[in-house]
BAVO-826525 format. One record per residue (C-alpha): residue in one letter; chain; residue number from 1; x, z, y. Coordinates in steps of 0.001 Angstrom, whole numbers. Example, Ala and Ser with C-alpha at 12.3 -4.5 7.8 and 13.67 -1.06 7.14 Angstrom:
REM residues 2
  r  c    k     east       up    north
  a  A    1    12300     7800    -4500
  s  A    2    13670     7140    -1060
END
This chain:
REM residues 439
  r  c    k     east       up    north
  m  A    1    -3521     1867   -14315
  s  A    2    -1841     5121   -15715
  h  A    3    -5296     6471   -16407
  t  A    4    -7523     3226   -16908
  s  A    5    -8145     1178   -20016
  h  A    6    -8549    -2646   -19670
  d  A    7   -12233    -2161   -20579
  m  A    8   -12686      353   -17741
  l  A    9   -10823    -1864   -15430
  r  A   10   -13212    -4722   -15969
  t  A   11   -16195    -2366   -15633
  l  A   12   -15019     -995   -12268
  v  A   13   -14257    -4397   -10867
  r  A   14   -17770    -5590   -11991
  d  A   15   -19407    -2536   -10415
  i  A   16   -17480    -2939    -7023
  r  A   17   -18408    -6656    -6896
  g  A   18   -22013    -5770    -7379
  i  A   19   -21871    -3330    -4455
  e  A   20   -20103    -6034    -2460
  a  A   21   -22858    -8616    -2942
  g  A   22   -25501    -6021    -1903
  l  A   23   -23500    -5276     1225
  n  A   24   -22745    -8879     1986
  t  A   25   -19289    -8022     2974
  a  A   26   -15865    -8442     1314
  i  A   27   -14437    -5399     -488
  t  A   28   -10752    -5057    -1297
  i  A   29    -9715    -3900    -4813
  l  A   30    -6126    -2838    -5421
  a  A   31    -4807    -2157    -9005
  d  A   32    -1999      336    -9094
  l  A   33      450     -317   -11967
  q  A   34     2179     2625   -13673
  g  A   35     5697     1354   -13559
  p  A   36     8623     2823   -15637
  k  A   37     7580     6495   -15883
  l  A   38    10282     8491   -17689
  r  A   39     9428    11552   -19633
  v  A   40    11169    14077   -21979
  g  A   41    10192    14455   -25554
  m  A   42     8492    17288   -27481
  f  A   43     9501    21043   -27801
  e  A   44     9066    23491   -30747
  g  A   45     6260    25563   -29598
  d  A   46     5378    23001   -26921
  r  A   47     7228    24737   -24128
  i  A   48    10520    26459   -23194
  h  A   49    11950    28305   -20124
  l  A   50    15223    27156   -18579
  e  A   51    17374    29770   -16810
  n  A   52    19588    28903   -13737
  g  A   53    23070    28153   -14775
  a  A   54    22275    27376   -18357
  a  A   55    23617    24480   -20264
  f  A   56    20943    21818   -21384
  r  A   57    21425    18654   -23182
  l  A   58    19315    15376   -23068
  d  A   59    19900    13115   -26184
  s  A   60    18377    10447   -28402
  d  A   61    17486    12860   -31261
  e  A   62    13852    12797   -32081
  t  A   63    13817    16214   -33425
  p  A   64    11677    18762   -31306
  g  A   65    13699    20347   -28567
  d  A   66    14353    23933   -27796
  g  A   67    16054    25962   -24953
  t  A   68    19334    24016   -25473
  r  A   69    18288    20440   -25864
  v  A   70    15468    17936   -25909
  q  A   71    15010    14244   -26383
  l  A   72    15133    11671   -23549
  p  A   73    13434     8724   -25275
  h  A   74    14988     6125   -22981
  p  A   75    18434     4988   -24213
  p  A   76    19167     2805   -21031
  i  A   77    18847     5901   -18970
  l  A   78    21252     7880   -20992
  h  A   79    23666     5046   -20759
  a  A   80    23276     4832   -16958
  l  A   81    23714     8463   -16131
  k  A   82    27116     9803   -14820
  a  A   83    28618    13064   -14018
  g  A   84    27186    14473   -10844
  d  A   85    23844    12727   -11031
  r  A   86    20710    14884   -10538
  l  A   87    17628    14857   -12826
  l  A   88    14395    16216   -11528
  l  A   89    11892    17231   -14061
  d  A   90     8121    18117   -13783
  d  A   91     7698    16600   -10263
  g  A   92    10919    18243    -8995
  k  A   93    10167    21770   -10093
  i  A   94    13314    21732   -12409
  t  A   95    16699    20446   -11244
  l  A   96    19483    19447   -13689
  r  A   97    22915    18223   -12819
  v  A   98    24862    16016   -15226
  t  A   99    28318    17376   -16176
  e  A  100    29131    14777   -18953
  a  A  101    27362    11742   -20289
  s  A  102    27668     9132   -22935
  d  A  103    25561     6318   -24299
  t  A  104    23514     8862   -26624
  e  A  105    23506    12090   -24689
  a  A  106    23943    13826   -21357
  d  A  107    25165    17397   -20901
  t  A  108    23681    19139   -17796
  v  A  109    23682    22375   -16127
  v  A  110    20373    24000   -14808
  v  A  111    20447    24141   -11082
  q  A  112    16768    25159   -10584
  g  A  113    15129    26454   -13814
  g  A  114    11519    27315   -14742
  p  A  115     9022    26502   -17512
  l  A  116     9218    23071   -19059
  s  A  117     6544    21612   -21706
  n  A  118     6271    18562   -23736
  r  A  119     6346    15030   -22110
  k  A  120     7036    16173   -18452
  g  A  121     8240    13474   -16093
  v  A  122    11910    12824   -15221
  s  A  123    13190    11444   -11970
  c  A  124    16698    10161   -11379
  p  A  125    17213     9925    -7690
  d  A  126    21013     9339    -7857
  t  A  127    20946     6717   -10627
  l  A  128    20207     2955   -10420
  l  A  129    17759     2567   -13298
  p  A  130    18990     -328   -15585
  m  A  131    15463    -1726   -15899
  g  A  132    12969    -3609   -13836
  a  A  133     9886    -2101   -12329
  l  A  134     7673    -3728   -14759
  t  A  135     7419    -2231   -18233
  e  A  136     5716    -3949   -21284
  k  A  137     2488    -1911   -20436
  d  A  138     2753    -3151   -16802
  h  A  139     2892    -6784   -17967
  a  A  140     -281    -6349   -19962
  d  A  141    -1952    -4370   -17176
  l  A  142    -1004    -7000   -14570
  t  A  143    -2448    -9739   -16694
  a  A  144    -5694    -7888   -17276
  a  A  145    -6060    -6960   -13536
  l  A  146    -5612   -10677   -12417
  d  A  147    -8182   -11837   -15151
  a  A  148   -10583    -9118   -13744
  g  A  149   -10111   -10533   -10203
  v  A  150    -8405    -7742    -8391
  d  A  151    -6963    -8597    -4821
  w  A  152    -3918    -6518    -4785
  l  A  153    -1327    -5289    -7173
  a  A  154      641    -2130    -6340
  l  A  155     4159    -2041    -7953
  s  A  156     5508     1389    -8818
  f  A  157     9153     2620    -8567
  i  A  158    10438     -623    -6967
  q  A  159    14259     -360    -6667
  r  A  160    15467    -3868    -5553
  p  A  161    14188    -6996    -4314
  e  A  162    14531    -8617    -7746
  d  A  163    11700    -6409    -8930
  m  A  164     9392    -8143    -6477
  a  A  165    10514   -11630    -7430
  e  A  166     9854   -10796   -11145
  a  A  167     6293    -9617   -10386
  r  A  168     5729   -12672    -8092
  k  A  169     6427   -15014   -10895
  l  A  170     3866   -13303   -13037
  a  A  171     1143   -12990   -10306
  r  A  172     1344   -16785    -9444
  g  A  173     -365   -16122    -6132
  k  A  174    -3472   -14760    -7773
  a  A  175    -3155   -11436    -5945
  g  A  176    -1241    -9921    -3142
  l  A  177     1804    -7851    -4175
  m  A  178     2276    -4278    -2552
  a  A  179     5642    -2588    -3107
  k  A  180     5440     1130    -3493
  i  A  181     8456     2666    -1685
  e  A  182     9202     5862    -3581
  k  A  183    12876     5791    -4591
  p  A  184    16069     6192    -2610
  q  A  185    17324     2821    -3851
  a  A  186    14300     1108    -2392
  i  A  187    15119     2655     1082
  d  A  188    18594     1306      768
  r  A  189    17254    -2293      471
  l  A  190    14045    -1774     2355
  d  A  191    14180    -4944     4557
  d  A  192    14910    -7159     1643
  i  A  193    12037    -5703     -373
  i  A  194     9561    -6145     2455
  e  A  195    10621    -9645     2873
  l  A  196     9616   -10384     -698
  s  A  197     6453    -8239     -664
  d  A  198     3010    -9027      847
  a  A  199     2518    -5468     1838
  v  A  200     4277    -1994     1406
  m  A  201     3006     1495      600
  v  A  202     4584     4734     1660
  a  A  203     4167     6490    -1705
  r  A  204     4987     9982     -423
  g  A  205     4408    11769    -3706
  d  A  206     7359    10541    -5724
  l  A  207     9325     9789    -2569
  g  A  208     9200    13535    -1868
  v  A  209    10452    14238    -5282
  e  A  210    13351    11888    -5268
  m  A  211    14469    12668    -1661
  p  A  212    14535    15851      389
  l  A  213    11151    16778     1666
  d  A  214    12162    17118     5212
  t  A  215    13233    13455     5197
  v  A  216     9861    11943     4148
  p  A  217     8217    12115     7674
  g  A  218    11039    10203     9187
  l  A  219    11038     7698     6325
  q  A  220     7214     7215     6756
  k  A  221     7859     6178    10345
  r  A  222    10738     4023     9385
  i  A  223     8790     2127     6671
  t  A  224     5765     1853     8890
  r  A  225     7602      280    11780
  a  A  226     9637    -1993     9497
  a  A  227     6530    -3379     7918
  r  A  228     4806    -3991    11254
  k  A  229     7859    -5679    12572
  a  A  230     7645    -7972     9599
  g  A  231     3956    -8475    10079
  k  A  232     3245    -7043     6518
  p  A  233      465    -4535     6078
  v  A  234     1559     -851     5333
  v  A  235     -406     1833     3521
  v  A  236      243     5519     3942
  a  A  237     -690     7335      675
  t  A  238     -510    10593    -1233
  q  A  239    -1685    14143     -427
  m  A  240    -3340    13255     2779
  l  A  241    -6314    15518     2277
  e  A  242    -4945    17352     -789
  s  A  243    -6993    20635     -255
  m  A  244   -10220    18567     -436
  i  A  245    -9696    18234    -4182
  e  A  246   -11277    21783    -4372
  a  A  247   -12589    22362     -816
  p  A  248   -15278    20531     1248
  v  A  249   -13157    20621     4445
  p  A  250    -9590    19865     5004
  t  A  251    -6845    21878     6534
  r  A  252    -5862    21364    10200
  a  A  253    -2426    20205     9054
  e  A  254    -3902    17566     6853
  v  A  255    -6145    16250     9613
  s  A  256    -3053    16020    11734
  d  A  257    -1165    14190     8947
  v  A  258    -3808    11516     8656
  a  A  259    -4016    11255    12498
  t  A  260     -247    10769    12648
  a  A  261     -432     7787    10351
  v  A  262    -3134     6167    12305
  f  A  263    -1330     6783    15729
  e  A  264     1800     5194    14158
  g  A  265     -179     2004    13493
  a  A  266     -484     2067     9710
  d  A  267    -2924     -728     8505
  a  A  268    -4508     1705     5857
  v  A  269    -4480     5309     4607
  m  A  270    -5249     6105     1088
  l  A  271    -6749     8901     -943
  s  A  272    -5576     9620    -4529
  a  A  273    -6790    12734    -6453
  e  A  274    -9204    13545    -3557
  s  A  275   -11455    10844    -4514
  a  A  276   -10319    10147    -7980
  a  A  277   -10654    13617    -9632
  g  A  278   -11663    15914    -6677
  q  A  279   -14954    17849    -6415
  f  A  280   -15740    16324    -2942
  p  A  281   -14991    12612    -2994
  a  A  282   -17530    11355     -577
  e  A  283   -16703    14186     1931
  a  A  284   -13002    13191     1637
  v  A  285   -13646     9599     2359
  s  A  286   -15936    10566     5270
  t  A  287   -13468    12888     6681
  m  A  288   -10587    10332     6551
  d  A  289   -12887     7684     8273
  q  A  290   -13877    10126    11031
  v  A  291   -10359    11057    11733
  a  A  292    -9214     7481    12015
  r  A  293   -12288     6544    14295
  t  A  294   -11465     9553    16469
  v  A  295    -7758     8704    16862
  e  A  296    -8655     5072    17846
  q  A  297   -10716     6506    20636
  d  A  298    -7913     8795    21923
  d  A  299    -6422     8150    25304
  h  A  300    -2914     8026    24016
  y  A  301    -3584     5602    21017
  r  A  302    -3258     2281    22866
  s  A  303      -10     3474    24693
  i  A  304     1632     4519    21430
  l  A  305      825     1259    19728
  d  A  306     1917     -801    22731
  a  A  307     5127     1036    22805
  q  A  308     5965     -102    19417
  r  A  309     5165    -3795    20018
  y  A  310     7975    -6065    18882
  e  A  311     8984    -9363    20361
  p  A  312     7235   -12327    18596
  e  A  313     9219   -14121    16064
  p  A  314    10231   -17633    17140
  t  A  315     7372   -19421    15411
  g  A  316     4272   -21186    16834
  a  A  317     1902   -18667    14943
  d  A  318     3760   -15678    16450
  a  A  319     3964   -17050    19993
  l  A  320      327   -18045    20081
  s  A  321     -687   -14627    18479
  a  A  322     1219   -12627    21158
  a  A  323     -385   -14977    23897
  a  A  324    -3937   -14383    22274
  s  A  325    -3415   -10569    22525
  q  A  326    -2328   -10796    26159
  i  A  327    -5066   -13120    27198
  g  A  328    -7546   -10954    25323
  e  A  329    -6419    -7871    27246
  t  A  330    -6268    -9626    30586
  l  A  331    -9762   -11137    30212
  n  A  332   -11288    -8160    28232
  v  A  333   -12466   -10605    25590
  r  A  334   -14973    -9340    23048
  a  A  335   -13065   -10713    19988
  i  A  336   -10178   -12732    18928
  v  A  337   -11562   -15151    16407
  c  A  338    -9327   -16637    13818
  y  A  339   -10425   -19397    11435
  t  A  340    -7998   -19266     8439
  a  A  341    -7661   -21029     5105
  a  A  342    -4719   -18817     3734
  g  A  343    -4829   -15692     6059
  s  A  344    -1265   -16072     7606
  t  A  345    -2537   -16543    11159
  a  A  346    -4673   -13392    10859
  l  A  347    -1630   -11311     9660
  r  A  348      305   -12595    12723
  i  A  349    -2550   -11509    15005
  a  A  350    -2794    -8049    13449
  r  A  351      940    -7567    13935
  e  A  352      276    -7662    17688
  r  A  353    -2332    -4819    17383
  p  A  354    -4521    -6461    20209
  s  A  355    -7017    -4297    22108
  a  A  356    -9722    -6842    21239
  d  A  357   -11498    -6906    17786
  i  A  358   -10125    -9348    15391
  l  A  359   -12721   -11460    13632
  v  A  360   -11478   -13529    10735
  l  A  361   -13662   -16407     9420
  t  A  362   -12732   -18043     6258
  p  A  363   -14489   -20157     3643
  n  A  364   -12295   -18486      973
  v  A  365   -13747   -15149     -318
  d  A  366   -10428   -14244    -2002
  i  A  367    -8678   -14364     1452
  a  A  368   -11501   -12287     3031
  r  A  369   -11109    -9710      264
  r  A  370    -7232    -9615      452
  l  A  371    -7238    -9273     4348
  g  A  372    -9320    -5995     3968
  v  A  373    -6202    -3922     3835
  t  A  374    -4878    -5180     7116
  w  A  375    -5203    -3456    10549
  g  A  376    -8258    -4181    12690
  i  A  377    -9583    -7133    10775
  n  A  378   -13113    -7903    10089
  a  A  379   -13081   -10694     7738
  l  A  380   -16310   -12629     6883
  v  A  381   -16866   -15683     4583
  v  A  382   -18467   -18548     6419
  p  A  383   -19198   -22152     5617
  e  A  384   -16334   -24554     5801
  c  A  385   -15737   -25861     9417
  v  A  386   -14277   -29198    10334
  t  A  387   -14045   -28978    14175
  v  A  388   -13184   -26260    16655
  d  A  389   -16738   -26519    18090
  e  A  390   -18144   -25605    14638
  v  A  391   -15621   -22582    14399
  i  A  392   -16858   -21352    17870
  a  A  393   -20513   -21866    16984
  e  A  394   -19920   -20003    13672
  a  A  395   -18214   -17127    15578
  g  A  396   -21119   -16845    17966
  r  A  397   -23564   -16580    15164
  v  A  398   -21600   -13979    13427
  i  A  399   -21005   -11891    16511
  i  A  400   -24688   -11776    17325
  d  A  401   -25974   -11609    13789
  y  A  402   -23605    -8773    12817
  e  A  403   -24180    -7057    16280
  l  A  404   -20511    -7175    17140
  g  A  405   -21391    -8414    20675
  r  A  406   -23832    -9977    22919
  t  A  407   -24629   -13594    24028
  g  A  408   -22224   -14540    26832
  d  A  409   -19337   -12361    25604
  r  A  410   -15982   -14030    25974
  i  A  411   -14247   -14842    22688
  l  A  412   -10771   -16214    22013
  t  A  413   -10478   -18683    19205
  i  A  414    -7094   -19262    17524
  g  A  415    -6136   -21512    14593
  g  A  416    -4547   -24575    13347
  l  A  417    -5465   -28250    13575
  p  A  418    -6438   -29937    11360
  l  A  419    -8593   -27057     9991
  q  A  420    -7980   -25942     6391
  t  A  421    -4243   -26570     6674
  p  A  422    -2307   -23447     5574
  g  A  423      526   -22288     7658
  v  A  424     -515   -24242    10835
  t  A  425    -1401   -22415    14009
  n  A  426    -1286   -24650    17144
  f  A  427    -4306   -23921    19462
  i  A  428    -6022   -21299    21556
  r  A  429    -9417   -21773    23070
  l  A  430   -11529   -19489    25390
  a  A  431   -15257   -19678    24913
  f  A  432   -18415   -17657    25047
  a  A  433   -20488   -16224    22157
  r  A  434   -23795   -18145    21808
  p  A  435   -26521   -17929    19124
  p  A  436   -27066   -21109    17069
  e  A  437   -29150   -23790    18649
  g  A  438   -32882   -23304    17989
  r  A  439   -32626   -19497    18243
END
């Protein structure tokens, strides 16, 4: 939403839903909110050059800046800065350190200089920003995105669990909430933020600006594993195939980067500029898809996933999901079939990373779309079922019609009775895939 008007948002959603109808499959749409992006003001002549060791002031004066000062048009940030805090400008290319601060200005010394032009971004890795993650623009964008019918909202620059609580009140359950982890303060309270989120994103771009680059790979693993332990989808994003913005093939290092995220058990990997502004968007998507498919066929893939498996939580849904995964592996079932009204059982099954396919049947198209970001799930919209026998019959039809298996393949059905009751998981049933009667 940093680059998209509300009219364009509605056009994009309408176009995607048109493609969805033609493919007869649920497509997940995520709207990425801009968040509180901080920027310096304007300069005389549009740009300056800062020398290492020079003094430089940030203040509230709207007068165009020069080589000694510039406006920081965010009074709460000036108020929050303290001596010793770092300021990173222009995606970390320039580093300032605060020597003295007041409510109206901050004196700094240039640690790493370079050219600086109008309206470049400012990051404050050492400062807890005295503002929520949702700006006035984000409020308007959130409302427009919900009205357009998106499935997920990605929340930028989350610092604390309260940021998620604020967004949840506004979203009112109409879309899933994905916390973008890109600030040190979010790492400090990671478990609390995950608990209040529906999913998380490892937003490596700004995370690599706000924290030392060499710590990002370890943080990616930590966030991925914490999300999986909680049973929440996790997306790895930013610069995954960066060279494909201008080249039709990726570097070997980029391929390895995507593969590492898949080996780690990430639910999804995400392109940014490669597909939004690059010269080879289709090739980038195809490459990422092929890397993921190849990793999932690798001999080491299952052993790595299984080594990360956590003990089930002490709930019926977790216990039965873990049992379904084990039964499915022992009996080599074709699919674990989950009939769900709200999607919670499907998430618990995905947490187990079973070797069998996960087939989610739901009468709710919104749930099918939202589950599209979750590991291993094929979510399909089916007519409402009343009995377990109807679920098994519908599963057999889907498996055969969509060529997911053959007549007689073992399937394991998991769900809750009575059907259509959210949050109830209380049965597992072994059956065989059959075509509908009369076929």
